[in-house]
KOLTIZA-913761 format. One record per residue (C-alpha): residue number from 1; residue in one letter; chain; x, z, y. Coordinates in steps of 0.1 Angstrom, whole numbers, plus 5000, padded with zeros to 4 digits. Each point is the difference from the previous one (the first is absolute). Layout:
// residues N
+-------+-------+------+------+------+------+
| margu | torvo | keke |    X |    Z |    Y |
+-------+-------+------+------+------+------+
|   NUM |     A |    A |    X |    Z |    Y |
...
+-------+-------+------+------+------+------+
This chain:
// residues 319
+-------+-------+------+------+------+------+
| margu | torvo | keke |    X |    Z |    Y |
+-------+-------+------+------+------+------+
|     1 |     M |    A | 7903 | 7196 | 7535 |
|     2 |     I |    A | 5025 | 5022 | 5018 |
|     3 |     S |    A | 5036 | 4999 | 4987 |
|     4 |     R |    A | 5015 | 5034 | 4997 |
|     5 |     P |    A | 5038 | 5006 | 5007 |
|     6 |     S |    A | 5022 | 5015 | 4975 |
|     7 |     H |    A | 5018 | 5032 | 5008 |
|     8 |     D |    A | 5032 | 4983 | 4990 |
|     9 |     A |    A | 5017 | 4978 | 5026 |
|    10 |     P |    A | 4990 | 4964 | 4999 |
|    11 |     R |    A | 5024 | 4973 | 4993 |
|    12 |     V |    A | 4993 | 4982 | 5033 |
|    13 |     S |    A | 4990 | 5012 | 5035 |
|    14 |     V |    A | 4984 | 4971 | 5019 |
|    15 |     I |    A | 5002 | 5005 | 5037 |
|    16 |     L |    A | 4978 | 4982 | 5026 |
|    17 |     P |    A | 5002 | 5005 | 5037 |
|    18 |     V |    A | 4968 | 4991 | 5018 |
|    19 |     Y |    A | 4991 | 4991 | 5036 |
|    20 |     N |    A | 4969 | 4982 | 5011 |
|    21 |     A |    A | 4998 | 4979 | 4968 |
|    22 |     E |    A | 4962 | 5002 | 4995 |
|    23 |     P |    A | 4994 | 4962 | 4993 |
|    24 |     Y |    A | 5025 | 4999 | 4970 |
|    25 |     L |    A | 5005 | 5037 | 4989 |
|    26 |     A |    A | 4974 | 5002 | 4971 |
|    27 |     E |    A | 5014 | 4969 | 4983 |
|    28 |     A |    A | 5036 | 5013 | 5004 |
|    29 |     V |    A | 4991 | 5035 | 4986 |
|    30 |     Q |    A | 4980 | 4985 | 4972 |
|    31 |     S |    A | 5027 | 4978 | 4988 |
|    32 |     I |    A | 5022 | 5031 | 4995 |
|    33 |     L |    A | 4972 | 5018 | 4981 |
|    34 |     D |    A | 4996 | 4968 | 4977 |
|    35 |     Q |    A | 5035 | 5001 | 4989 |
|    36 |     S |    A | 5007 | 4996 | 4963 |
|    37 |     F |    A | 5026 | 5028 | 5003 |
|    38 |     T |    A | 4981 | 5031 | 5007 |
|    39 |     D |    A | 5025 | 5029 | 5001 |
|    40 |     F |    A | 5002 | 5004 | 5038 |
|    41 |     E |    A | 4989 | 5020 | 5029 |
|    42 |     F |    A | 4988 | 4982 | 5031 |
|    43 |     L |    A | 5011 | 5016 | 5033 |
|    44 |     I |    A | 4984 | 4987 | 5032 |
|    45 |     H |    A | 5004 | 5011 | 5035 |
|    46 |     D |    A | 4977 | 4988 | 5029 |
|    47 |     D |    A | 5022 | 4998 | 5031 |
|    48 |     G |    A | 4974 | 5007 | 5027 |
|    49 |     S |    A | 4978 | 4970 | 4993 |
|    50 |     T |    A | 4972 | 4994 | 5025 |
|    51 |     D |    A | 4979 | 4978 | 4977 |
|    52 |     G |    A | 4982 | 5008 | 4967 |
|    53 |     S |    A | 5033 | 5002 | 4979 |
|    54 |     L |    A | 5000 | 5039 | 4994 |
|    55 |     A |    A | 4963 | 4999 | 4988 |
|    56 |     I |    A | 5007 | 4973 | 4976 |
|    57 |     L |    A | 5030 | 5019 | 4986 |
|    58 |     Q |    A | 4980 | 5033 | 4998 |
|    59 |     D |    A | 4973 | 4981 | 4980 |
|    60 |     F |    A | 5026 | 4987 | 4975 |
|    61 |     A |    A | 5016 | 5035 | 4997 |
|    62 |     A |    A | 4966 | 5015 | 4990 |
|    63 |     R |    A | 4998 | 4975 | 4972 |
|    64 |     D |    A | 5035 | 5001 | 4986 |
|    65 |     A |    A | 5021 | 5031 | 4998 |
|    66 |     R |    A | 5032 | 4981 | 4998 |
|    67 |     I |    A | 4996 | 4994 | 5038 |
|    68 |     R |    A | 5012 | 5026 | 5025 |
|    69 |     V |    A | 4991 | 4992 | 5036 |
|    70 |     T |    A | 5017 | 5015 | 5030 |
|    71 |     S |    A | 4995 | 4993 | 5037 |
|    72 |     G |    A | 5015 | 5008 | 5034 |
|    73 |     P |    A | 5007 | 4987 | 5034 |
|    74 |     N |    A | 5017 | 4966 | 5003 |
|    75 |     Q |    A | 5037 | 5002 | 4994 |
|    76 |     G |    A | 5009 | 4964 | 4991 |
|    77 |     V |    A | 5010 | 4980 | 4971 |
|    78 |     G |    A | 5035 | 5014 | 5000 |
|    79 |     V |    A | 4990 | 5035 | 4995 |
|    80 |     V |    A | 4970 | 5000 | 4976 |
|    81 |     P |    A | 5018 | 4987 | 4968 |
|    82 |     G |    A | 5023 | 5030 | 5003 |
|    83 |     L |    A | 4971 | 5024 | 5001 |
|    84 |     L |    A | 4985 | 4984 | 4969 |
|    85 |     I |    A | 5034 | 4999 | 4981 |
|    86 |     A |    A | 5004 | 5038 | 5007 |
|    87 |     D |    A | 4968 | 5007 | 4981 |
|    88 |     A |    A | 5007 | 4975 | 4971 |
|    89 |     R |    A | 5004 | 5016 | 4965 |
|    90 |     G |    A | 5008 | 4968 | 4981 |
|    91 |     A |    A | 5034 | 4989 | 4987 |
|    92 |     L |    A | 4992 | 4966 | 5016 |
|    93 |     I |    A | 4985 | 4992 | 5034 |
|    94 |     A |    A | 4980 | 4968 | 5005 |
|    95 |     R |    A | 4993 | 4987 | 5035 |
|    96 |     M |    A | 4967 | 4984 | 5009 |
|    97 |     D |    A | 4986 | 4987 | 5033 |
|    98 |     A |    A | 4964 | 5003 | 5011 |
|    99 |     D |    A | 4993 | 4964 | 5003 |
|   100 |     D |    A | 5016 | 4986 | 4969 |
|   101 |     V |    A | 4987 | 4997 | 4964 |
|   102 |     C |    A | 5020 | 5008 | 4968 |
|   103 |     L |    A | 4996 | 4979 | 4970 |
|   104 |     P |    A | 4988 | 5022 | 4970 |
|   105 |     Q |    A | 5033 | 5002 | 4981 |
|   106 |     R |    A | 5023 | 5006 | 5030 |
|   107 |     L |    A | 5008 | 5036 | 4993 |
|   108 |     E |    A | 5002 | 4994 | 4961 |
|   109 |     K |    A | 5026 | 4973 | 5003 |
|   110 |     Q |    A | 5020 | 5019 | 5027 |
|   111 |     V |    A | 5002 | 5032 | 4980 |
|   112 |     A |    A | 5010 | 4981 | 4969 |
|   113 |     F |    A | 5027 | 4982 | 5020 |
|   114 |     L |    A | 5015 | 5032 | 5013 |
|   115 |     E |    A | 4998 | 5016 | 4967 |
|   116 |     A |    A | 5020 | 4970 | 4985 |
|   117 |     H |    A | 5025 | 4999 | 5027 |
|   118 |     P |    A | 5013 | 5036 | 5008 |
|   119 |     D |    A | 5026 | 4986 | 5024 |
|   120 |     H |    A | 4972 | 4988 | 5023 |
|   121 |     V |    A | 4985 | 5023 | 5026 |
|   122 |     M |    A | 4973 | 4977 | 5014 |
|   123 |     V |    A | 4980 | 4970 | 4989 |
|   124 |     A |    A | 4975 | 4979 | 5019 |
|   125 |     G |    A | 4986 | 4966 | 4994 |
|   126 |     W |    A | 4986 | 4967 | 5013 |
|   127 |     G |    A | 4970 | 4999 | 5023 |
|   128 |     L |    A | 4972 | 4975 | 5004 |
|   129 |     T |    A | 4993 | 4998 | 5037 |
|   130 |     M |    A | 4963 | 4998 | 5012 |
|   131 |     D |    A | 4985 | 5000 | 5035 |
|   132 |     A |    A | 4976 | 5026 | 5015 |
|   133 |     E |    A | 4970 | 4985 | 4983 |
|   134 |     G |    A | 5017 | 5000 | 4966 |
|   135 |     R |    A | 5008 | 4962 | 4998 |
|   136 |     F |    A | 5031 | 4995 | 4978 |
|   137 |     I |    A | 5030 | 4983 | 5016 |
|   138 |     A |    A | 5030 | 4999 | 4977 |
|   139 |     P |    A | 5020 | 5023 | 4977 |
|   140 |     G |    A | 5034 | 5010 | 5014 |
|   141 |     K |    A | 5028 | 4996 | 4975 |
|   142 |     L |    A | 5026 | 5026 | 5011 |
|   143 |     P |    A | 5034 | 5005 | 4985 |
|   144 |     V |    A | 5000 | 5022 | 4970 |
|   145 |     T |    A | 5036 | 5014 | 4994 |
|   146 |     H |    A | 5017 | 5029 | 5017 |
|   147 |     E |    A | 5028 | 4978 | 5013 |
|   148 |     D |    A | 4977 | 4974 | 5015 |
|   149 |     I |    A | 4976 | 5025 | 5016 |
|   150 |     D |    A | 5027 | 5024 | 5014 |
|   151 |     G |    A | 5020 | 4971 | 5013 |
|   152 |     R |    A | 4971 | 4987 | 5021 |
|   153 |     H |    A | 4991 | 5034 | 5012 |
|   154 |     L |    A | 5035 | 5004 | 5014 |
|   155 |     R |    A | 4993 | 4969 | 5020 |
|   156 |     G |    A | 4968 | 5014 | 5013 |
|   157 |     L |    A | 4978 | 4980 | 4977 |
|   158 |     T |    A | 4973 | 5023 | 4983 |
|   159 |     T |    A | 4992 | 4987 | 4965 |
|   160 |     I |    A | 4980 | 5031 | 4988 |
|   161 |     L |    A | 4964 | 5004 | 5005 |
|   162 |     Q |    A | 4995 | 5037 | 5011 |
|   163 |     S |    A | 4964 | 5002 | 4986 |
|   164 |     A |    A | 5014 | 4987 | 4965 |
|   165 |     V |    A | 5028 | 5026 | 4998 |
|   166 |     T |    A | 5004 | 5027 | 4972 |
|   167 |     M |    A | 5029 | 5023 | 5004 |
|   168 |     R |    A | 5017 | 5028 | 4981 |
|   169 |     T |    A | 4992 | 5032 | 5019 |
|   170 |     K |    A | 5034 | 5015 | 4995 |
|   171 |     A |    A | 5018 | 4969 | 5012 |
|   172 |     L |    A | 4977 | 4999 | 5031 |
|   173 |     Q |    A | 5009 | 5036 | 5007 |
|   174 |     A |    A | 5037 | 4993 | 4995 |
|   175 |     A |    A | 4998 | 4970 | 5025 |
|   176 |     G |    A | 4984 | 5023 | 5026 |
|   177 |     G |    A | 4964 | 4985 | 5000 |
|   178 |     Y |    A | 4985 | 4979 | 5028 |
|   179 |     N |    A | 5017 | 5004 | 5034 |
|   180 |     P |    A | 4973 | 5000 | 5028 |
|   181 |     E |    A | 5027 | 4990 | 5026 |
|   182 |     F |    A | 4997 | 4964 | 4988 |
|   183 |     P |    A | 4964 | 4989 | 5009 |
|   184 |     N |    A | 4989 | 4968 | 4984 |
|   185 |     A |    A | 5034 | 4998 | 4981 |
|   186 |     E |    A | 4996 | 5033 | 4981 |
|   187 |     D |    A | 4996 | 4981 | 4968 |
|   188 |     L |    A | 5031 | 4979 | 5003 |
|   189 |     E |    A | 5020 | 5030 | 5012 |
|   190 |     L |    A | 4990 | 5019 | 4967 |
|   191 |     W |    A | 5005 | 4971 | 4977 |
|   192 |     L |    A | 5037 | 4998 | 5011 |
|   193 |     R |    A | 5005 | 5036 | 4994 |
|   194 |     L |    A | 4983 | 5000 | 4966 |
|   195 |     A |    A | 5022 | 4971 | 4990 |
|   196 |     E |    A | 5029 | 5024 | 5005 |
|   197 |     V |    A | 4985 | 5024 | 4974 |
|   198 |     G |    A | 4990 | 4975 | 4973 |
|   199 |     K |    A | 4988 | 4965 | 4994 |
|   200 |     I |    A | 4968 | 4985 | 5014 |
|   201 |     A |    A | 4980 | 4970 | 4987 |
|   202 |     N |    A | 4969 | 4979 | 5003 |
|   203 |     L |    A | 4978 | 4991 | 4969 |
|   204 |     P |    A | 4999 | 4962 | 4998 |
|   205 |     E |    A | 4962 | 5000 | 5002 |
|   206 |     V |    A | 4972 | 5007 | 5023 |
|   207 |     V |    A | 4990 | 5038 | 5000 |
|   208 |     I |    A | 4981 | 5002 | 5033 |
|   209 |     R |    A | 4980 | 4980 | 5025 |
|   210 |     I |    A | 5015 | 5004 | 5035 |
|   211 |     R |    A | 4975 | 4997 | 5029 |
|   212 |     I |    A | 5013 | 4982 | 5031 |
|   213 |     H |    A | 4981 | 5006 | 5032 |
|   214 |     D |    A | 4996 | 4974 | 5028 |
|   215 |     Q |    A | 5013 | 5028 | 5023 |
|   216 |     S |    A | 5025 | 4990 | 5026 |
|   217 |     L |    A | 5032 | 5020 | 5007 |
|   218 |     S |    A | 5015 | 4995 | 5035 |
|   219 |     A |    A | 5035 | 4986 | 5003 |
|   220 |     V |    A | 5012 | 5034 | 5014 |
|   221 |     K |    A | 4988 | 5019 | 4969 |
|   222 |     Q |    A | 5015 | 4973 | 4977 |
|   223 |     Q |    A | 5033 | 5005 | 5017 |
|   224 |     Q |    A | 4998 | 5037 | 4997 |
|   225 |     Q |    A | 4994 | 4996 | 4962 |
|   226 |     A |    A | 5030 | 4977 | 4998 |
|   227 |     D |    A | 5022 | 5026 | 5018 |
|   228 |     Y |    A | 4990 | 5027 | 4975 |
|   229 |     C |    A | 5007 | 4977 | 4971 |
|   230 |     R |    A | 5035 | 4994 | 5015 |
|   231 |     R |    A | 5004 | 5036 | 5004 |
|   232 |     A |    A | 4991 | 5006 | 4964 |
|   233 |     C |    A | 5024 | 4973 | 4989 |
|   234 |     E |    A | 5029 | 5012 | 5021 |
|   235 |     A |    A | 4997 | 5035 | 4986 |
|   236 |     A |    A | 5001 | 4987 | 4965 |
|   237 |     W |    A | 5030 | 4978 | 5009 |
|   238 |     A |    A | 5018 | 5030 | 5013 |
|   239 |     R |    A | 4992 | 5021 | 4970 |
|   240 |     R |    A | 5012 | 4973 | 4977 |
|   241 |     G |    A | 5030 | 4990 | 5020 |
|   242 |     I |    A | 4989 | 4963 | 5002 |
|   243 |     T |    A | 4990 | 4974 | 5025 |
|   244 |     S |    A | 4972 | 4975 | 4997 |
|   245 |     P |    A | 4980 | 4975 | 5020 |
|   246 |     F |    A | 4966 | 5011 | 5013 |
|   247 |     D |    A | 4974 | 4973 | 4993 |
|   248 |     H |    A | 4968 | 5019 | 5008 |
|   249 |     K |    A | 4972 | 4978 | 5015 |
|   250 |     P |    A | 4966 | 5011 | 5013 |
|   251 |     W |    A | 4972 | 4988 | 4978 |
|   252 |     R |    A | 4968 | 5013 | 5017 |
|   253 |     M |    A | 4976 | 4979 | 5020 |
|   254 |     E |    A | 5005 | 5003 | 5037 |
|   255 |     D |    A | 4971 | 4997 | 5025 |
|   256 |     T |    A | 5008 | 4965 | 5010 |
|   257 |     R |    A | 4984 | 4967 | 4991 |
|   258 |     T |    A | 5033 | 4986 | 4985 |
|   259 |     S |    A | 5005 | 5031 | 4978 |
|   260 |     R |    A | 4964 | 5000 | 4988 |
|   261 |     R |    A | 5001 | 4962 | 4992 |
|   262 |     D |    A | 5033 | 5003 | 4981 |
|   263 |     F |    A | 4987 | 5030 | 4979 |
|   264 |     F |    A | 4968 | 4981 | 4993 |
|   265 |     L |    A | 5021 | 4970 | 4989 |
|   266 |     K |    A | 5021 | 5022 | 4977 |
|   267 |     Y |    A | 4969 | 5017 | 4985 |
|   268 |     G |    A | 4984 | 4966 | 4995 |
|   269 |     W |    A | 5029 | 4983 | 4982 |
|   270 |     D |    A | 5007 | 5031 | 4980 |
|   271 |     A |    A | 4964 | 5000 | 4987 |
|   272 |     W |    A | 4998 | 4963 | 4994 |
|   273 |     N |    A | 5033 | 5002 | 4979 |
|   274 |     W |    A | 4985 | 5027 | 4978 |
|   275 |     G |    A | 4965 | 4984 | 4996 |
|   276 |     Y |    A | 4980 | 5024 | 5022 |
|   277 |     R |    A | 4980 | 4973 | 5017 |
|   278 |     D |    A | 4974 | 5021 | 5019 |
|   279 |     T |    A | 5030 | 5018 | 5016 |
|   280 |     W |    A | 5018 | 4967 | 5007 |
|   281 |     R |    A | 4968 | 4986 | 5017 |
|   282 |     H |    A | 4994 | 5032 | 5021 |
|   283 |     Y |    A | 5035 | 5000 | 5014 |
|   284 |     A |    A | 5003 | 4963 | 5004 |
|   285 |     L |    A | 4969 | 5001 | 5022 |
|   286 |     Q |    A | 5014 | 5031 | 5018 |
|   287 |     A |    A | 5032 | 4981 | 5008 |
|   288 |     V |    A | 4981 | 4971 | 5013 |
|   289 |     T |    A | 4977 | 5020 | 5021 |
|   290 |     T |    A | 5029 | 5020 | 5014 |
|   291 |     D |    A | 5020 | 4970 | 5010 |
|   292 |     P |    A | 4979 | 4968 | 4999 |
|   293 |     L |    A | 5029 | 4978 | 5011 |
|   294 |     S |    A | 5024 | 5012 | 4971 |
|   295 |     V |    A | 5010 | 4971 | 4977 |
|   296 |     K |    A | 5011 | 5028 | 4974 |
|   297 |     A |    A | 4965 | 5016 | 5000 |
|   298 |     W |    A | 4983 | 4967 | 4995 |
|   299 |     K |    A | 5024 | 4991 | 4973 |
|   300 |     L |    A | 4992 | 5032 | 4982 |
|   301 |     L |    A | 4962 | 4992 | 5002 |
|   302 |     V |    A | 5002 | 4964 | 4991 |
|   303 |     F |    A | 5028 | 5001 | 4975 |
|   304 |     G |    A | 4985 | 5030 | 4982 |
|   305 |     A |    A | 4966 | 4983 | 4998 |
|   306 |     L |    A | 5014 | 4968 | 4984 |
|   307 |     R |    A | 5026 | 5015 | 4976 |
|   308 |     R |    A | 5003 | 5027 | 4974 |
|   309 |     P |    A | 5030 | 5022 | 4995 |
|   310 |     P |    A | 5025 | 4992 | 4971 |
|   311 |     P |    A | 4989 | 5011 | 4965 |
|   312 |     G |    A | 5014 | 5035 | 4991 |
|   313 |     K |    A | 4997 | 5014 | 5035 |
|   314 |     Y |    A | 4969 | 5021 | 4993 |
|   315 |     V |    A | 5003 | 5038 | 4996 |
|   316 |     L |    A | 4979 | 5022 | 4977 |
|   317 |     E |    A | 4993 | 5029 | 5023 |
|   318 |     E |    A | 4989 | 5026 | 4974 |
|   319 |     Q |    A | 5028 | 4993 | 4974 |
+-------+-------+------+------+------+------+
């Protein structure tokens, strides 16, 4: 059955930039269409994909009139959100990424939070990380209050998941929107400016599944990202007349054996702690295969096989 849009402006505009996301795109789009909150429009822009992404989007749009698909030549992740925001009609704008999956009540809970907290201009929430194949790793418990979140942002530590964000459109416009001059740090730079317009928060619960790809990022690009994060923080320090330490640290896997092993160890221990044993086993074996002489890798495999995590560590992903 095709949903028909109302002539009135929707309460929420969901925006989704897409570039070569074919393997995960249908699941991401469907997770928005399956929301318990239904008063939204769904704006999607295909940024010059060379895979089958645009065809997938056009098929969805033909079946659900809440979806509006646009496309054009590749302009980059820093530009596309601004194009979508310019077309948004909703009083609230919700971000979504093409490889993540929303839990069904995400929008309902975020809209309710913003209605109950008029001094807040943005709310996100916790994410359950999963790998490229959809194996669950661990929930990320992020700070929830404006003071804690903004304080960490001023040090270069991003504590808001961009694909879990819902913002007030007027506040976003007052803050100036996304700045494409901060590639790979455009989210942190915007969160710092939004926090000067009103309060920001995280819901203390999982609202989205975040997909982590086993894609390497060169040391050079990681340093570039860190440099843009520092620039964003320095601009915020200057605007606010303050000084602050800068604690940003690269977090993506580099194309080295040591980096791959260390990330496999982290994923394995996180999954073990939260009771996701299939994921633990996969990454324990990956760590051992990557570095057969690593004592830490063998400890993860052997210890994890012999022991169970403490009671109370398990997470109910669909709560």
